[in-house]
DRENLUM-481833 format. One record per residue: residue in one letter; x, y, z of N, C-alpha, C, O in turn. Coordinates in steps of 0.05 Angstrom, whole numbers, plus 32768, in hexadecimal, padded with zeros to 4 digits. Example, Ala and Ser with C-alpha at 12.3 -4.5 7.8 and 13.67 -1.06 7.14 Angstrom:
! residues 2
A81087F8E809C80F67FA6809C81087FBE809C811D7FBE80A9 S81017FD3808E81117FEB808F81028001809D810C801780A1 
***
This chain:
! residues 154
X81627FA57FDB814F7FBC7FCF81507FD07FE5813F7FD07FF7 X81617FE17FE4815B7FFC7FF6813A80097FE6812D800C7FD1 X813B800B7FFF811B802080068115803A7FF28127804A7FF6 X810480427FE0810A80677FD5810A806F7FEC810180668001 X811680837FE6811580987FEE80F080A27FFE80DE80917FFC X80EA80C3800F80D580BC801480D680D6800480EA80E38000 X80B480DC7FFA80AA80F67FF580A68112801280A3810D802A X80A681298009809E81398022807B812D8030807281258045 X80758130801A804D81268026804C81038031803780F68032 X806880F88039805C80E1803E806480DA8066806A80C68072 X806180F0806E806280F48090803E80FB808B803280E88095 X802C810D808080168110807C801080FD80737FFC80FA8082 X801080E48061800080D1805F7FFF80BC80707FEC80AD8074 X802980BB8085801B80B4809A800680B380B67FFF80A480C8 X800380CB80AA7FF280D580C27FD580CA80C07FC780C780D4 X7FCD80C480A47FB380BE80AA7FB2809A80B87FA3809380CA X7FC5808980AA7FC4807380AF7FD4807280DD7FD7806380F0 X7FD7808980D77FE6808880FC7FCE808C810D7FCC80818122 X7FB8809F81027FA080A781107F89808481197F7D807C812D X7F8C807880F97F84805C80F67F8D8049810F7F7E803E811F X7FA88048810D7FB58031811E7FAB803C814A7FAA802D815D X7FA8805581497FA78060815A7F86805681617F7C804B8175 X7F7D805C814D7F5E805E81597F54803D815D7F4880368171 X7F5B802881427F62800F813C7F6A800C81667F5980058176 X7F848012816F7F85800B818C7F7A800D819F7F767FFA81AF X7F6D803081A37F5E803981B37F38802381BC7F29802181CF X7F398015819C7F1B800B819E7F2A7FE781A77F1D7FD3819F X7F3B7FE481B27F3A7FC481B57F587FB1819C7F5D7F99819B X7F5E7FBC81957F647FAF81727F807FB3816F7F8D7FC08180 X7F8D7FA781567F9A7FAD81587FAC7FC381527FA47FC9813B X7FC37FD6815A7FBE7FEF81477FD77FF5812D7FEA8004812E X7FCE7FE281187FD77FE281007FCA7FFA80F27FC180098103 X7FC4800480D97FB1801D80CE7FBE801F80B57FD7801C80B5 X7FB7802280A87FB8802680887FA2803880767F8B803F807D X7FAF803E805B7FA2805780467FAB805680347FC280528030 X7F93805D801E7F9F805D80037F9480737FFE7F7E807A8005 X7FAB80867FEB7FAE80907FDE7FA680957FBF7FB080827FB4 X7F9D80A17FB07F9980AA7F977FB880B97F857FC780C57F94 X7FBE80B87F707FDA80B97F667FE780E27F6C7FFD80EC7F72 X7FCD80EF7F687FBF81057F7B7FC181137F967FB981297F9F X7FD280F57FA27FCD81057FC47FAC80FE7FCD7FAA81047FE4 X7F8D80F27FC27F8680F77FD07F7A80D87FDD7F7680C17FD3 X7F7980E47FF97F6E80C580067F5C80B87FF37F4B80C97FED X7F5880A37FE77F4080877FE37F3B807C7FF97F23807B7FFD X7F478073800B7F3B805F80257F47806480467F5D806F8045 X7F42806280517F4E806880677F4B8045807B7F3880388070 X7F538039808C7F4A802580A27F65801F80B27F7A802B80B1 X7F5D800780C07F6E7FF880D57F697FD980DD7F537FCE80DF X7F757FD380DE7F767FBA80EF7F5C7FBC80FD7F557FCB8110 X7F4A7FA080EA7F2B7FA481077F267F8D81107F117F8B811D X7F397F71810A7F3E7F5E81167F2F7F5481257F1B7F458121 X7F347F5981327F257F5B81547F077F64815C7EF47F568163 X7F097F7F815A7EED7F9581547EE57F82813B7ED37F758146 X7EE77F77811B7ECB7F68811A7ECC7F4F811D7EB87F438117 X7EE67F3D81287EEB7F2081237EEC7F1C810B7ED77F128104 X7EFE7F1E80F67F037F2180DA7F1C7F1880D67F237F2580C2 X7F2E7F0B80DC7F407F0680D37F587F1880B17F6F7F2080AE X7F407F1480A07F477F28808B7F4C7F4C80927F5D7F578085 X7F427F5880A07F3B7F6C809C7F5A7F8380AD7F5B7F9680BD X7F6A7F7780A07F817F8580B07F817FA980A07F727FB38090 X7F967FB380AD7F9B7FD780A17F9A7FD8808C7F837FDD8087 X7FA67FD580787FA57FD180597F937FC780547F827FD9804F X7F857FA780517F6E7FA980437F517FAF80457F3E7FA98037 X7F557FC480687F3C7FD580727F3A7FF080607F267FF98054 X7F547FFA80627F56801780467F52800F803F7F3A800C8045 X7F5C7FF580207F567FF0800E7F2E7FE5800D7F207FE97FF9 X7F2B7FE080157F087FD7800F7EFF7FEC80117EEC7FEE8002 X7F05800F80277EF78020802E7F058033800E7F09804A8014 X7F0A802F7FFB7F1980467FEA7F0B802C7FD77F15802C7FC1 X7EF180127FDC7EE5801A7FC77EFB800E7FA87F1380127FA4 X7EE780007F987EE980037F767EFC800D7F6A7EF080237F67 X7F1880147F5B7F1E80287F597F2D80197F367F3F80087F36 X7F2380237F1F7F2380177F067F4380127EF97F4A80087EE3 X7F5680207F157F7780187F117F74801F7F297F65802E7F34 X7F90800C7F347FA280157F4A7FC180287F4B7FCC80347F5D X7FC780257F367FE180277F217FE0804F7F2D7FCE805D7F25 X7FF280577F3C7FFE806B7F477FEC80727F677FF180837F79 X7FDC80647F667FD6805D7F7F7FFC80647FA1801480627FA0 X7FE9806C7FB47FFB805D7FD57FEC804B7FE87FD6804F7FF2 X7FFC80397FEB7FF08037800580048030801C8015801E8020 X7FFC804580298008804680407FFB803E805E7FE480428068 X800F80348066800F801B8088801F8021808F8032802A8081 X801E801E80B28027802C80C28040801380DA804D801780EF X80397FF280C380467FDB80C480437FDB80B2802F7FE080A3 X80697FCE80AC806C7FB8808D80577FA38087804E7F95809A X80517FA0807880417F93807680387F7A807280417F73805C X80287F65807C80307F49808080317F3B806580287F498053 X803D7F18805980277F1F804680127F1D802D80137F1E8014 X7FF97F1980457FE57F1C80427FDC7F3D80367FD07F408021 X7FE37F4C80437FE47F6A803B7FF87F7280297FF97F8B802A X80097F68801980157F6C800E801B7F5C7FEB80297F607FD8 X800B7F4E7FF27FFC7F3D7FDE7FE77F4F7FCB7FE57F4F7FB2 X7FD87F5D7FDE7FC17F7E7FDB7FC87F807FCB7FBF7F7A7FB5 X7FE17F8E7FD17FF57FA97FCF7FFC7F9A7FAC7FF97FA67F97 X80047F857FAD80187F737F8C7FEE7F727F7C7FE67F817F6B X7FE67F667F837FCB7F587F747FBF7F6F7F6A7FB17F697F56 X7FBE7F8F7F717FB07FA87F607FC97FB17F5B7FC27FC37F4C X7FDA7FB27F5B7FF47FBF7F477FF37FDC7F5B7FF67FF17F50 X7FEF7FDD7F727FF97FF67F8D800A7FF97F8380187FE57F81 X801680127F768032801B7F77803D80297F81804C80377F74 X803B802B7F9D805080337FB58047802D7FC9803180247FCE X805980317FD6804E80237FFA8063802A801E807080228031 X8056803D8010805E804C803880598041805380448041805F X806F8038805B80738029807680818036808A8099803D8088 X8071803C80A48070803D80B28082804080C4808B805380D0 X8086802480C5809E801980D68099800280D180857FFA80C6 X80B87FEA80DC80BA7FD380BF80D27FC980DC80E07FB580D9 X80D37FD880F380F17FD2810680DA7FB6811980E47FA18122 X80C37FBA811B80B47FA4812F80AA7F8B812280A67F76812D X80A77F9280FE80A17F8180EB809E7F8180D080907F9080C2 X80B07F6880C680C27F6D80A280AE7F5D809A80B47F45809A X80907F638092808F7F5A807D80907F55805B809D7F418054 X80837F63804780867F588037808D7F6F8034807F7F758020 X80987F828038809A7F9B802780AD7F97801080A97F997FF8 X80CD7F8F802380DD7F8A800980DA7F7A7FF080E07F827FDA X80CE7F617FF580C17F527FDB80B27F617FC280B67F5B7FAA X80987F7D7FCE808D7F897FC380AE7F9C7FAD80AE7FA17F95 X80BE7FA07FBD80CF7FB27FB380D77FAE7F9A80DB7FBC7F86 X80D77F997F9E80E07F827F9180DB7F757F7A80E87F667F6C X80BB7F827F7A80A87F797F63809B7F8E7F6080827F907F5F X80B47FA57F6080AC7FC87F4480927FD47F61807F7FE27F5A X80967FCD7F7B808B7FE87F9180977FFA7F8D80A77FF67F7A X8099800A7F96809F80287FA0809C80247FC2808780267FD0 X80BB801D7FCB80AB80197FEE80C3802A7FFB80DC80277FFB X80B4803A800680C3804C801F80BC8042803C80A6803B8046 X80D78044804680CD8035805B80D48051807A80E980538087 X80C3805D807B80CB8072808E80D6806980AB80E9807580B4 X80CD805A80B780D6804980D580DA806180E580EE806C80EF X80B5806880E280A7808580F380B18071811880B4805A811F X80B4808D812880C080828143809C8078814D80948061814F X808F80908152806F809681528064806C8152805E805B8163 X8066806F813B80698051813380768034813F8071801C8142 X80838040814380948021814480988024816F80A18012817D X808D8042817B80858041819780678032818E80698019818D X804E803C8189803D802D818D804080128184802B800A818F X80497FFC817880537FE5817580567FD9818680487FC98190 X80747FE3818D807E7FDD81A1806F7FD381BA80707FBD81C5 X80577FF481C380507FF181DC80387FD381D980367FC181E9 X80287FD881BE80207FC681BA80257FA581C080137F9A81CC X80347F9A81BB80467F8681B480497F7A81D180407F6681DC X80597F8B81D780617F8D820080467F82820680417F6A8205 X80317F9A820C80187F8D820F80007F77820E7FF37F6D8220 X7FFF7F7181EF7FFC7F6081E680007F4781D17FF57F4081BC X80177F3D81E180257F2C81C980157F1181C780207F0081BA X80047F0D81CF7FEE7EF281C17FD77EFF81A57FCE7EF48191 X7FD67F1981B07FD27F18819A7FCC7F2B818A7FB77F378187 X7FE57F2D817C7FFD7F36817D80047F22816A80007F248152 X800D7F0E817480187EEC816980037EEB815B80077EED8142 X7FE57EE781657FCD7EE081587FCD7EED81317FC77EE5811B X7FDC7F0E81427FD57F2081237FEE7F17810A7FED7F1E80F2 X7FFA7F0D811080167F0580FF80107EE280FE801C7ED480ED X80027EDB810D7FFE7EBB80FD801C7EAB8116802D7E9C810D X801C7EB0812880397EAE8134802C7E898149802E7E908160 X80247E708148801B7E72815A80267E69817780197E6D818B 
***
């Protein structure tokens, strides 16, 4: 399935998630950021992977953003933005709650469940942003053990 075409504002939305990823890296964590936006572009929640900082294996960038968005009556029409293709856990979150759109910063260093989401009706945009690629490539080279732990490689 071919990814959808980006919208002009997608890079602005990605900038929010990217800032979260950079903050996570500065804290000694895994540099993956996420943000959830309403259909009108209002930021509902932003977050970053905090597995290391909080000692919480479920605190991925997308789940942290989702948590900060708080309870919503519906997630239809919302857009989840993430700096990296979402793992199966986070892909399940998008599908479970009916998030309509997913903007992926990059899917070169890791291909998660974004294709599966597209096959199940989620509009998926893969930007392959060079800054996101460089950040993850650098992190993986510097912290291969932590990266393997995060993606579940023994």
